[in-house]
PDB file of the backbone (N, CA, C, O) and the ligand in Angstrom, with CONECT records:
HET     ZN  A 101       1
ATOM      1  N   MET A   1     -24.705  -6.289  -6.428  1.00  0.00           N
ATOM      2  CA  MET A   1     -24.175  -7.200  -5.416  1.00  0.00           C
ATOM      3  C   MET A   1     -24.106  -6.456  -4.079  1.00  0.00           C
ATOM      4  O   MET A   1     -23.651  -5.314  -4.017  1.00  0.00           O
ATOM      5  N   ARG A   2     -24.560  -7.111  -3.023  1.00  0.00           N
ATOM      6  CA  ARG A   2     -24.633  -6.502  -1.701  1.00  0.00           C
ATOM      7  C   ARG A   2     -23.306  -6.658  -0.948  1.00  0.00           C
ATOM      8  O   ARG A   2     -22.701  -7.730  -0.968  1.00  0.00           O
ATOM      9  N   CYS A   3     -22.864  -5.598  -0.295  1.00  0.00           N
ATOM     10  CA  CYS A   3     -21.650  -5.650   0.524  1.00  0.00           C
ATOM     11  C   CYS A   3     -21.936  -6.479   1.774  1.00  0.00           C
ATOM     12  O   CYS A   3     -22.917  -6.210   2.469  1.00  0.00           O
ATOM     13  N   PRO A   4     -21.098  -7.489   2.083  1.00  0.00           N
ATOM     14  CA  PRO A   4     -21.335  -8.316   3.265  1.00  0.00           C
ATOM     15  C   PRO A   4     -20.998  -7.612   4.579  1.00  0.00           C
ATOM     16  O   PRO A   4     -21.308  -8.136   5.648  1.00  0.00           O
ATOM     17  N   VAL A   5     -20.374  -6.445   4.522  1.00  0.00           N
ATOM     18  CA  VAL A   5     -20.008  -5.728   5.745  1.00  0.00           C
ATOM     19  C   VAL A   5     -21.039  -4.653   6.089  1.00  0.00           C
ATOM     20  O   VAL A   5     -21.589  -4.657   7.190  1.00  0.00           O
ATOM     21  N   CYS A   6     -21.303  -3.740   5.164  1.00  0.00           N
ATOM     22  CA  CYS A   6     -22.233  -2.645   5.468  1.00  0.00           C
ATOM     23  C   CYS A   6     -23.643  -2.909   4.941  1.00  0.00           C
ATOM     24  O   CYS A   6     -24.585  -2.216   5.323  1.00  0.00           O
ATOM     25  N   GLY A   7     -23.795  -3.909   4.062  1.00  0.00           N
ATOM     26  CA  GLY A   7     -25.105  -4.296   3.579  1.00  0.00           C
ATOM     27  C   GLY A   7     -25.663  -3.450   2.450  1.00  0.00           C
ATOM     28  O   GLY A   7     -26.808  -3.646   2.043  1.00  0.00           O
ATOM     29  N   THR A   8     -24.877  -2.512   1.934  1.00  0.00           N
ATOM     30  CA  THR A   8     -25.358  -1.646   0.863  1.00  0.00           C
ATOM     31  C   THR A   8     -25.469  -2.432  -0.445  1.00  0.00           C
ATOM     32  O   THR A   8     -24.516  -3.078  -0.881  1.00  0.00           O
ATOM     33  N   GLU A   9     -26.653  -2.364  -1.061  1.00  0.00           N
ATOM     34  CA  GLU A   9     -26.874  -3.052  -2.328  1.00  0.00           C
ATOM     35  C   GLU A   9     -26.207  -2.283  -3.466  1.00  0.00           C
ATOM     36  O   GLU A   9     -26.293  -1.056  -3.524  1.00  0.00           O
ATOM     37  N   GLY A  10     -25.544  -3.002  -4.367  1.00  0.00           N
ATOM     38  CA  GLY A  10     -24.946  -2.393  -5.548  1.00  0.00           C
ATOM     39  C   GLY A  10     -23.683  -1.597  -5.300  1.00  0.00           C
ATOM     40  O   GLY A  10     -23.272  -0.810  -6.153  1.00  0.00           O
ATOM     41  N   SER A  11     -23.059  -1.786  -4.147  1.00  0.00           N
ATOM     42  CA  SER A  11     -21.885  -0.972  -3.814  1.00  0.00           C
ATOM     43  C   SER A  11     -20.552  -1.654  -4.108  1.00  0.00           C
ATOM     44  O   SER A  11     -19.503  -1.019  -4.008  1.00  0.00           O
ATOM     45  N   LEU A  12     -20.577  -2.948  -4.473  1.00  0.00           N
ATOM     46  CA  LEU A  12     -19.310  -3.652  -4.707  1.00  0.00           C
ATOM     47  C   LEU A  12     -18.826  -3.438  -6.137  1.00  0.00           C
ATOM     48  O   LEU A  12     -19.606  -3.453  -7.090  1.00  0.00           O
ATOM     49  N   SER A  13     -17.529  -3.242  -6.257  1.00  0.00           N
ATOM     50  CA  SER A  13     -16.900  -3.050  -7.567  1.00  0.00           C
ATOM     51  C   SER A  13     -16.868  -4.373  -8.317  1.00  0.00           C
ATOM     52  O   SER A  13     -17.121  -5.428  -7.735  1.00  0.00           O
ATOM     53  N   PRO A  14     -16.561  -4.317  -9.600  1.00  0.00           N
ATOM     54  CA  PRO A  14     -16.249  -5.562 -10.304  1.00  0.00           C
ATOM     55  C   PRO A  14     -14.947  -6.130  -9.750  1.00  0.00           C
ATOM     56  O   PRO A  14     -14.245  -5.461  -8.992  1.00  0.00           O
ATOM     57  N   LEU A  15     -14.623  -7.381 -10.135  1.00  0.00           N
ATOM     58  CA  LEU A  15     -13.357  -7.967  -9.714  1.00  0.00           C
ATOM     59  C   LEU A  15     -12.203  -7.132 -10.230  1.00  0.00           C
ATOM     60  O   LEU A  15     -12.176  -6.730 -11.393  1.00  0.00           O
ATOM     61  N   GLY A  16     -11.254  -6.879  -9.350  1.00  0.00           N
ATOM     62  CA  GLY A  16     -10.033  -6.171  -9.725  1.00  0.00           C
ATOM     63  C   GLY A  16      -8.833  -7.029  -9.423  1.00  0.00           C
ATOM     64  O   GLY A  16      -8.925  -7.959  -8.621  1.00  0.00           O
ATOM     65  N   LYS A  17      -7.717  -6.743 -10.042  1.00  0.00           N
ATOM     66  CA  LYS A  17      -6.478  -7.474  -9.818  1.00  0.00           C
ATOM     67  C   LYS A  17      -5.708  -6.796  -8.697  1.00  0.00           C
ATOM     68  O   LYS A  17      -5.446  -5.595  -8.762  1.00  0.00           O
ATOM     69  N   LEU A  18      -5.340  -7.562  -7.660  1.00  0.00           N
ATOM     70  CA  LEU A  18      -4.526  -7.020  -6.577  1.00  0.00           C
ATOM     71  C   LEU A  18      -3.080  -6.941  -7.050  1.00  0.00           C
ATOM     72  O   LEU A  18      -2.540  -7.909  -7.585  1.00  0.00           O
ATOM     73  N   VAL A  19      -2.468  -5.802  -6.853  1.00  0.00           N
ATOM     74  CA  VAL A  19      -1.068  -5.647  -7.243  1.00  0.00           C
ATOM     75  C   VAL A  19      -0.291  -5.095  -6.055  1.00  0.00           C
ATOM     76  O   VAL A  19      -0.879  -4.521  -5.138  1.00  0.00           O
ATOM     77  N   SER A  20       0.997  -5.263  -6.069  1.00  0.00           N
ATOM     78  CA  SER A  20       1.854  -4.806  -4.983  1.00  0.00           C
ATOM     79  C   SER A  20       2.667  -3.604  -5.428  1.00  0.00           C
ATOM     80  O   SER A  20       3.037  -3.476  -6.595  1.00  0.00           O
ATOM     81  N   THR A  21       2.936  -2.731  -4.475  1.00  0.00           N
ATOM     82  CA  THR A  21       3.789  -1.580  -4.778  1.00  0.00           C
ATOM     83  C   THR A  21       5.222  -1.814  -4.314  1.00  0.00           C
ATOM     84  O   THR A  21       6.056  -0.911  -4.394  1.00  0.00           O
ATOM     85  N   THR A  22       5.516  -3.032  -3.823  1.00  0.00           N
ATOM     86  CA  THR A  22       6.873  -3.329  -3.382  1.00  0.00           C
ATOM     87  C   THR A  22       7.766  -3.557  -4.602  1.00  0.00           C
ATOM     88  O   THR A  22       7.274  -3.865  -5.687  1.00  0.00           O
ATOM     89  N   PRO A  23       9.074  -3.407  -4.419  1.00  0.00           N
ATOM     90  CA  PRO A  23       9.989  -3.613  -5.550  1.00  0.00           C
ATOM     91  C   PRO A  23       9.915  -5.026  -6.129  1.00  0.00           C
ATOM     92  O   PRO A  23      10.183  -5.224  -7.314  1.00  0.00           O
ATOM     93  N   HIS A  24       9.546  -6.024  -5.289  1.00  0.00           N
ATOM     94  CA  HIS A  24       9.485  -7.408  -5.766  1.00  0.00           C
ATOM     95  C   HIS A  24       8.219  -7.671  -6.579  1.00  0.00           C
ATOM     96  O   HIS A  24       8.186  -8.599  -7.388  1.00  0.00           O
ATOM     97  N   GLY A  25       7.181  -6.866  -6.373  1.00  0.00           N
ATOM     98  CA  GLY A  25       5.972  -6.969  -7.178  1.00  0.00           C
ATOM     99  C   GLY A  25       5.057  -8.137  -6.861  1.00  0.00           C
ATOM    100  O   GLY A  25       4.186  -8.458  -7.670  1.00  0.00           O
ATOM    101  N   GLY A  26       5.220  -8.780  -5.722  1.00  0.00           N
ATOM    102  CA  GLY A  26       4.360  -9.913  -5.372  1.00  0.00           C
ATOM    103  C   GLY A  26       2.968  -9.454  -4.975  1.00  0.00           C
ATOM    104  O   GLY A  26       2.754  -8.285  -4.657  1.00  0.00           O
ATOM    105  N   SER A  27       2.020 -10.389  -4.998  1.00  0.00           N
ATOM    106  CA  SER A  27       0.656 -10.087  -4.573  1.00  0.00           C
ATOM    107  C   SER A  27       0.577 -10.068  -3.057  1.00  0.00           C
ATOM    108  O   SER A  27       1.398 -10.705  -2.398  1.00  0.00           O
ATOM    109  N   PRO A  28      -0.399  -9.350  -2.478  1.00  0.00           N
ATOM    110  CA  PRO A  28      -0.565  -9.340  -1.022  1.00  0.00           C
ATOM    111  C   PRO A  28      -0.806 -10.756  -0.496  1.00  0.00           C
ATOM    112  O   PRO A  28      -1.481 -11.564  -1.134  1.00  0.00           O
ATOM    113  N   GLU A  29      -0.242 -11.039   0.678  1.00  0.00           N
ATOM    114  CA  GLU A  29      -0.370 -12.365   1.279  1.00  0.00           C
ATOM    115  C   GLU A  29      -1.136 -12.282   2.588  1.00  0.00           C
ATOM    116  O   GLU A  29      -1.068 -11.280   3.299  1.00  0.00           O
ATOM    117  N   LEU A  30      -1.862 -13.339   2.896  1.00  0.00           N
ATOM    118  CA  LEU A  30      -2.566 -13.489   4.160  1.00  0.00           C
ATOM    119  C   LEU A  30      -1.900 -14.641   4.900  1.00  0.00           C
ATOM    120  O   LEU A  30      -1.867 -15.764   4.396  1.00  0.00           O
ATOM    121  N   ARG A  31      -1.368 -14.374   6.097  1.00  0.00           N
ATOM    122  CA  ARG A  31      -0.589 -15.373   6.838  1.00  0.00           C
ATOM    123  C   ARG A  31      -1.230 -15.639   8.190  1.00  0.00           C
ATOM    124  O   ARG A  31      -1.730 -14.721   8.840  1.00  0.00           O
ATOM    125  N   PHE A  32      -1.214 -16.896   8.608  1.00  0.00           N
ATOM    126  CA  PHE A  32      -1.774 -17.308   9.899  1.00  0.00           C
ATOM    127  C   PHE A  32      -0.718 -18.012  10.722  1.00  0.00           C
ATOM    128  O   PHE A  32       0.255 -18.542  10.188  1.00  0.00           O
ATOM    129  N   LYS A  33      -0.921 -18.012  12.036  1.00  0.00           N
ATOM    130  CA  LYS A  33      -0.130 -18.852  12.925  1.00  0.00           C
ATOM    131  C   LYS A  33      -0.906 -20.140  13.157  1.00  0.00           C
ATOM    132  O   LYS A  33      -2.127 -20.177  13.004  1.00  0.00           O
ATOM    133  N   ARG A  34      -0.190 -21.193  13.526  1.00  0.00           N
ATOM    134  CA  ARG A  34      -0.822 -22.473  13.856  1.00  0.00           C
ATOM    135  C   ARG A  34      -0.731 -22.700  15.356  1.00  0.00           C
ATOM    136  O   ARG A  34       0.146 -22.161  16.031  1.00  0.00           O
ATOM    137  N   ARG A  35      -1.654 -23.508  15.865  1.00  0.00           N
ATOM    138  CA  ARG A  35      -1.602 -23.873  17.287  1.00  0.00           C
ATOM    139  C   ARG A  35      -0.283 -24.579  17.597  1.00  0.00           C
ATOM    140  O   ARG A  35       0.330 -24.325  18.634  1.00  0.00           O
ATOM    141  N   ASN A  36       0.150 -25.455  16.707  1.00  0.00           N
ATOM    142  CA  ASN A  36       1.414 -26.156  16.864  1.00  0.00           C
ATOM    143  C   ASN A  36       2.479 -25.365  16.112  1.00  0.00           C
ATOM    144  O   ASN A  36       2.554 -25.424  14.885  1.00  0.00           O
ATOM    145  N   ALA A  37       3.299 -24.625  16.852  1.00  0.00           N
ATOM    146  CA  ALA A  37       4.239 -23.690  16.239  1.00  0.00           C
ATOM    147  C   ALA A  37       5.361 -24.373  15.473  1.00  0.00           C
ATOM    148  O   ALA A  37       6.123 -23.703  14.776  1.00  0.00           O
ATOM    149  N   ILE A  38       5.480 -25.698  15.585  1.00  0.00           N
ATOM    150  CA  ILE A  38       6.545 -26.397  14.869  1.00  0.00           C
ATOM    151  C   ILE A  38       6.315 -26.330  13.358  1.00  0.00           C
ATOM    152  O   ILE A  38       7.264 -26.226  12.582  1.00  0.00           O
ATOM    153  N   HIS A  39       5.045 -26.390  12.951  1.00  0.00           N
ATOM    154  CA  HIS A  39       4.724 -26.354  11.523  1.00  0.00           C
ATOM    155  C   HIS A  39       4.814 -24.926  10.987  1.00  0.00           C
ATOM    156  O   HIS A  39       4.709 -23.956  11.738  1.00  0.00           O
ATOM    157  N   SER A  40       5.005 -24.824   9.701  1.00  0.00           N
ATOM    158  CA  SER A  40       5.101 -23.502   9.067  1.00  0.00           C
ATOM    159  C   SER A  40       3.783 -22.741   9.163  1.00  0.00           C
ATOM    160  O   SER A  40       2.728 -23.327   9.403  1.00  0.00           O
ATOM    161  N   GLU A  41       3.862 -21.430   8.972  1.00  0.00           N
ATOM    162  CA  GLU A  41       2.674 -20.585   8.992  1.00  0.00           C
ATOM    163  C   GLU A  41       2.019 -20.621   7.616  1.00  0.00           C
ATOM    164  O   GLU A  41       2.640 -20.246   6.622  1.00  0.00           O
ATOM    165  N   PRO A  42       0.763 -21.072   7.554  1.00  0.00           N
ATOM    166  CA  PRO A  42       0.092 -21.090   6.252  1.00  0.00           C
ATOM    167  C   PRO A  42      -0.010 -19.676   5.675  1.00  0.00           C
ATOM    168  O   PRO A  42      -0.413 -18.740   6.365  1.00  0.00           O
ATOM    169  N   THR A  43       0.350 -19.540   4.437  1.00  0.00           N
ATOM    170  CA  THR A  43       0.336 -18.248   3.753  1.00  0.00           C
ATOM    171  C   THR A  43      -0.446 -18.373   2.452  1.00  0.00           C
ATOM    172  O   THR A  43      -0.249 -19.310   1.679  1.00  0.00           O
ATOM    173  N   PHE A  44      -1.329 -17.418   2.229  1.00  0.00           N
ATOM    174  CA  PHE A  44      -2.187 -17.450   1.051  1.00  0.00           C
ATOM    175  C   PHE A  44      -1.990 -16.158   0.265  1.00  0.00           C
ATOM    176  O   PHE A  44      -1.844 -15.076   0.834  1.00  0.00           O
ATOM    177  N   THR A  45      -1.989 -16.299  -1.033  1.00  0.00           N
ATOM    178  CA  THR A  45      -1.820 -15.152  -1.913  1.00  0.00           C
ATOM    179  C   THR A  45      -3.127 -14.884  -2.650  1.00  0.00           C
ATOM    180  O   THR A  45      -3.626 -15.733  -3.389  1.00  0.00           O
ATOM    181  N   ALA A  46      -3.666 -13.702  -2.439  1.00  0.00           N
ATOM    182  CA  ALA A  46      -4.897 -13.307  -3.123  1.00  0.00           C
ATOM    183  C   ALA A  46      -4.529 -12.515  -4.368  1.00  0.00           C
ATOM    184  O   ALA A  46      -3.676 -11.628  -4.331  1.00  0.00           O
ATOM    185  N   LYS A  47      -5.181 -12.847  -5.456  1.00  0.00           N
ATOM    186  CA  LYS A  47      -4.861 -12.153  -6.715  1.00  0.00           C
ATOM    187  C   LYS A  47      -6.008 -11.288  -7.210  1.00  0.00           C
ATOM    188  O   LYS A  47      -5.802 -10.376  -8.011  1.00  0.00           O
ATOM    189  N   LEU A  48      -7.234 -11.574  -6.729  1.00  0.00           N
ATOM    190  CA  LEU A  48      -8.389 -10.810  -7.182  1.00  0.00           C
ATOM    191  C   LEU A  48      -9.164 -10.301  -5.974  1.00  0.00           C
ATOM    192  O   LEU A  48      -9.143 -10.924  -4.913  1.00  0.00           O
ATOM    193  N   ALA A  49      -9.847  -9.173  -6.134  1.00  0.00           N
ATOM    194  CA  ALA A  49     -10.605  -8.608  -5.021  1.00  0.00           C
ATOM    195  C   ALA A  49     -11.728  -7.723  -5.544  1.00  0.00           C
ATOM    196  O   ALA A  49     -11.722  -7.294  -6.697  1.00  0.00           O
ATOM    197  N   ARG A  50     -12.686  -7.464  -4.674  1.00  0.00           N
ATOM    198  CA  ARG A  50     -13.722  -6.456  -4.900  1.00  0.00           C
ATOM    199  C   ARG A  50     -13.600  -5.446  -3.756  1.00  0.00           C
ATOM    200  O   ARG A  50     -13.136  -5.785  -2.667  1.00  0.00           O
ATOM    201  N   ALA A  51     -14.018  -4.207  -4.012  1.00  0.00           N
ATOM    202  CA  ALA A  51     -14.026  -3.174  -2.978  1.00  0.00           C
ATOM    203  C   ALA A  51     -15.423  -2.579  -2.891  1.00  0.00           C
ATOM    204  O   ALA A  51     -16.140  -2.514  -3.889  1.00  0.00           O
ATOM    205  N   CYS A  52     -15.809  -2.145  -1.695  1.00  0.00           N
ATOM    206  CA  CYS A  52     -17.107  -1.511  -1.482  1.00  0.00           C
ATOM    207  C   CYS A  52     -16.919   0.005  -1.563  1.00  0.00           C
ATOM    208  O   CYS A  52     -16.075   0.584  -0.880  1.00  0.00           O
ATOM    209  N   GLY A  53     -17.731   0.626  -2.417  1.00  0.00           N
ATOM    210  CA  GLY A  53     -17.663   2.074  -2.565  1.00  0.00           C
ATOM    211  C   GLY A  53     -18.291   2.813  -1.403  1.00  0.00           C
ATOM    212  O   GLY A  53     -18.097   4.022  -1.277  1.00  0.00           O
ATOM    213  N   LYS A  54     -19.039   2.129  -0.547  1.00  0.00           N
ATOM    214  CA  LYS A  54     -19.699   2.770   0.590  1.00  0.00           C
ATOM    215  C   LYS A  54     -18.821   2.739   1.847  1.00  0.00           C
ATOM    216  O   LYS A  54     -18.537   3.785   2.431  1.00  0.00           O
ATOM    217  N   CYS A  55     -18.387   1.527   2.268  1.00  0.00           N
ATOM    218  CA  CYS A  55     -17.623   1.407   3.525  1.00  0.00           C
ATOM    219  C   CYS A  55     -16.125   1.208   3.288  1.00  0.00           C
ATOM    220  O   CYS A  55     -15.331   1.362   4.216  1.00  0.00           O
ATOM    221  N   GLY A  56     -15.735   0.872   2.073  1.00  0.00           N
ATOM    222  CA  GLY A  56     -14.320   0.748   1.755  1.00  0.00           C
ATOM    223  C   GLY A  56     -13.707  -0.606   2.026  1.00  0.00           C
ATOM    224  O   GLY A  56     -12.503  -0.781   1.843  1.00  0.00           O
ATOM    225  N   VAL A  57     -14.504  -1.574   2.459  1.00  0.00           N
ATOM    226  CA  VAL A  57     -13.931  -2.891   2.726  1.00  0.00           C
ATOM    227  C   VAL A  57     -13.345  -3.470   1.444  1.00  0.00           C
ATOM    228  O   VAL A  57     -13.885  -3.277   0.355  1.00  0.00           O
ATOM    229  N   LEU A  58     -12.241  -4.176   1.590  1.00  0.00           N
ATOM    230  CA  LEU A  58     -11.594  -4.855   0.480  1.00  0.00           C
ATOM    231  C   LEU A  58     -11.796  -6.349   0.678  1.00  0.00           C
ATOM    232  O   LEU A  58     -11.363  -6.909   1.686  1.00  0.00           O
ATOM    233  N   LEU A  59     -12.447  -6.994  -0.274  1.00  0.00           N
ATOM    234  CA  LEU A  59     -12.735  -8.424  -0.188  1.00  0.00           C
ATOM    235  C   LEU A  59     -11.843  -9.150  -1.179  1.00  0.00           C
ATOM    236  O   LEU A  59     -12.081  -9.114  -2.386  1.00  0.00           O
ATOM    237  N   ALA A  60     -10.812  -9.813  -0.659  1.00  0.00           N
ATOM    238  CA  ALA A  60      -9.870 -10.524  -1.522  1.00  0.00           C
ATOM    239  C   ALA A  60     -10.308 -11.975  -1.653  1.00  0.00           C
ATOM    240  O   ALA A  60     -10.881 -12.544  -0.724  1.00  0.00           O
ATOM    241  N   PHE A  61     -10.035 -12.569  -2.807  1.00  0.00           N
ATOM    242  CA  PHE A  61     -10.471 -13.930  -3.088  1.00  0.00           C
ATOM    243  C   PHE A  61      -9.280 -14.839  -3.337  1.00  0.00           C
ATOM    244  O   PHE A  61      -8.332 -14.477  -4.034  1.00  0.00           O
ATOM    245  N   LEU A  62      -9.352 -16.045  -2.743  1.00  0.00           N
ATOM    246  CA  LEU A  62      -8.345 -17.073  -2.970  1.00  0.00           C
ATOM    247  C   LEU A  62      -8.793 -17.955  -4.123  1.00  0.00           C
ATOM    248  O   LEU A  62      -9.988 -18.087  -4.388  1.00  0.00           O
ATOM    249  N   ASP A  63      -7.815 -18.567  -4.816  1.00  0.00           N
ATOM    250  CA  ASP A  63      -8.190 -19.481  -5.889  1.00  0.00           C
ATOM    251  C   ASP A  63      -8.581 -20.844  -5.293  1.00  0.00           C
ATOM    252  O   ASP A  63      -8.502 -21.048  -4.081  1.00  0.00           O
ATOM    253  N   PHE A  64      -9.003 -21.768  -6.166  1.00  0.00           N
ATOM    254  CA  PHE A  64      -9.533 -23.055  -5.701  1.00  0.00           C
ATOM    255  C   PHE A  64      -8.515 -23.806  -4.847  1.00  0.00           C
ATOM    256  O   PHE A  64      -8.860 -24.293  -3.770  1.00  0.00           O
ATOM    257  N   GLN A  65      -7.269 -23.908  -5.307  1.00  0.00           N
ATOM    258  CA  GLN A  65      -6.245 -24.655  -4.573  1.00  0.00           C
ATOM    259  C   GLN A  65      -5.994 -24.030  -3.200  1.00  0.00           C
ATOM    260  O   GLN A  65      -5.837 -24.755  -2.218  1.00  0.00           O
ATOM    261  N   GLN A  66      -5.954 -22.707  -3.116  1.00  0.00           N
ATOM    262  CA  GLN A  66      -5.701 -22.056  -1.835  1.00  0.00           C
ATOM    263  C   GLN A  66      -6.887 -22.199  -0.894  1.00  0.00           C
ATOM    264  O   GLN A  66      -6.705 -22.302   0.320  1.00  0.00           O
ATOM    265  N   ARG A  67      -8.099 -22.206  -1.438  1.00  0.00           N
ATOM    266  CA  ARG A  67      -9.286 -22.436  -0.586  1.00  0.00           C
ATOM    267  C   ARG A  67      -9.246 -23.833   0.002  1.00  0.00           C
ATOM    268  O   ARG A  67      -9.600 -24.029   1.165  1.00  0.00           O
ATOM    269  N   SER A  68      -8.817 -24.804  -0.789  1.00  0.00           N
ATOM    270  CA  SER A  68      -8.714 -26.179  -0.313  1.00  0.00           C
ATOM    271  C   SER A  68      -7.674 -26.289   0.802  1.00  0.00           C
ATOM    272  O   SER A  68      -7.909 -26.955   1.810  1.00  0.00           O
ATOM    273  N   THR A  69      -6.529 -25.640   0.621  1.00  0.00           N
ATOM    274  CA  THR A  69      -5.474 -25.645   1.644  1.00  0.00           C
ATOM    275  C   THR A  69      -5.966 -24.960   2.915  1.00  0.00           C
ATOM    276  O   THR A  69      -5.702 -25.440   4.018  1.00  0.00           O
ATOM    277  N   LEU A  70      -6.669 -23.857   2.771  1.00  0.00           N
ATOM    278  CA  LEU A  70      -7.207 -23.134   3.927  1.00  0.00           C
ATOM    279  C   LEU A  70      -8.203 -24.004   4.693  1.00  0.00           C
ATOM    280  O   LEU A  70      -8.149 -24.072   5.921  1.00  0.00           O
ATOM    281  N   THR A  71      -9.093 -24.656   3.991  1.00  0.00           N
ATOM    282  CA  THR A  71     -10.098 -25.507   4.633  1.00  0.00           C
ATOM    283  C   THR A  71      -9.432 -26.625   5.419  1.00  0.00           C
ATOM    284  O   THR A  71      -9.859 -26.934   6.531  1.00  0.00           O
ATOM    285  N   THR A  72      -8.390 -27.236   4.859  1.00  0.00           N
ATOM    286  CA  THR A  72      -7.678 -28.319   5.527  1.00  0.00           C
ATOM    287  C   THR A  72      -6.989 -27.831   6.799  1.00  0.00           C
ATOM    288  O   THR A  72      -6.968 -28.548   7.800  1.00  0.00           O
ATOM    289  N   ALA A  73      -6.431 -26.632   6.776  1.00  0.00           N
ATOM    290  CA  ALA A  73      -5.660 -26.108   7.908  1.00  0.00           C
ATOM    291  C   ALA A  73      -6.516 -25.353   8.918  1.00  0.00           C
ATOM    292  O   ALA A  73      -6.014 -24.992   9.982  1.00  0.00           O
ATOM    293  N   MET A  74      -7.781 -25.104   8.626  1.00  0.00           N
ATOM    294  CA  MET A  74      -8.621 -24.186   9.403  1.00  0.00           C
ATOM    295  C   MET A  74      -8.613 -24.455  10.911  1.00  0.00           C
ATOM    296  O   MET A  74      -8.514 -23.511  11.694  1.00  0.00           O
ATOM    297  N   ASP A  75      -8.714 -25.717  11.335  1.00  0.00           N
ATOM    298  CA  ASP A  75      -8.792 -26.034  12.762  1.00  0.00           C
ATOM    299  C   ASP A  75      -7.499 -25.740  13.511  1.00  0.00           C
ATOM    300  O   ASP A  75      -7.518 -25.622  14.736  1.00  0.00           O
ATOM    301  N   GLU A  76      -6.376 -25.618  12.806  1.00  0.00           N
ATOM    302  CA  GLU A  76      -5.080 -25.376  13.450  1.00  0.00           C
ATOM    303  C   GLU A  76      -4.735 -23.895  13.540  1.00  0.00           C
ATOM    304  O   GLU A  76      -3.773 -23.527  14.214  1.00  0.00           O
ATOM    305  N   LEU A  77      -5.502 -23.045  12.873  1.00  0.00           N
ATOM    306  CA  LEU A  77      -5.122 -21.634  12.774  1.00  0.00           C
ATOM    307  C   LEU A  77      -5.521 -20.847  14.017  1.00  0.00           C
ATOM    308  O   LEU A  77      -6.582 -21.073  14.599  1.00  0.00           O
ATOM    309  N   ILE A  78      -4.665 -19.933  14.404  1.00  0.00           N
ATOM    310  CA  ILE A  78      -4.947 -19.026  15.509  1.00  0.00           C
ATOM    311  C   ILE A  78      -4.724 -17.597  14.998  1.00  0.00           C
ATOM    312  O   ILE A  78      -3.975 -17.398  14.042  1.00  0.00           O
ATOM    313  N   PRO A  79      -5.366 -16.599  15.624  1.00  0.00           N
ATOM    314  CA  PRO A  79      -5.230 -15.219  15.137  1.00  0.00           C
ATOM    315  C   PRO A  79      -3.783 -14.743  15.212  1.00  0.00           C
ATOM    316  O   PRO A  79      -3.031 -15.124  16.109  1.00  0.00           O
ATOM    317  N   TYR A  80      -3.416 -13.914  14.259  1.00  0.00           N
ATOM    318  CA  TYR A  80      -2.101 -13.291  14.238  1.00  0.00           C
ATOM    319  C   TYR A  80      -2.143 -12.080  15.171  1.00  0.00           C
ATOM    320  O   TYR A  80      -3.103 -11.310  15.149  1.00  0.00           O
ATOM    321  N   ASP A  81      -1.125 -11.915  15.972  1.00  0.00           N
ATOM    322  CA  ASP A  81      -1.086 -10.772  16.892  1.00  0.00           C
ATOM    323  C   ASP A  81      -0.988  -9.475  16.120  1.00  0.00           C
ATOM    324  O   ASP A  81      -0.352  -9.403  15.068  1.00  0.00           O
ATOM    325  N   ARG A  82      -1.630  -8.453  16.658  1.00  0.00           N
ATOM    326  CA  ARG A  82      -1.499  -7.116  16.073  1.00  0.00           C
ATOM    327  C   ARG A  82      -0.168  -6.521  16.489  1.00  0.00           C
ATOM    328  O   ARG A  82       0.358  -6.836  17.556  1.00  0.00           O
ATOM    329  N   GLY A  83       0.359  -5.679  15.662  1.00  0.00           N
ATOM    330  CA  GLY A  83       1.572  -4.969  16.010  1.00  0.00           C
ATOM    331  C   GLY A  83       2.813  -5.578  15.504  1.00  0.00           C
ATOM    332  O   GLY A  83       3.900  -5.053  15.745  1.00  0.00           O
TER     333      GLY A  83
HETATM  334 ZN    ZN A 101     -19.618  -1.940   2.368  1.00  0.00          ZN2+
END
């Protein structure tokens, strides 16, 4: 399988389970802001991922329901500020 970032063929790991090192043990979350700040910030939990052995990118995957929610909210999302 080719890495979508560095393009190296055969560099992606098999699917792995994302785990948290926090005391609560939750999975890593991906959160966005919306253009209309009144609504809540869409948050997605990724449970599976692949990693590239060449460039180190981590590719996390959402399940079907979360992909559907993301697609519906996509036009309202704005980048999260760094820092
Ligand atoms: Zn790569």
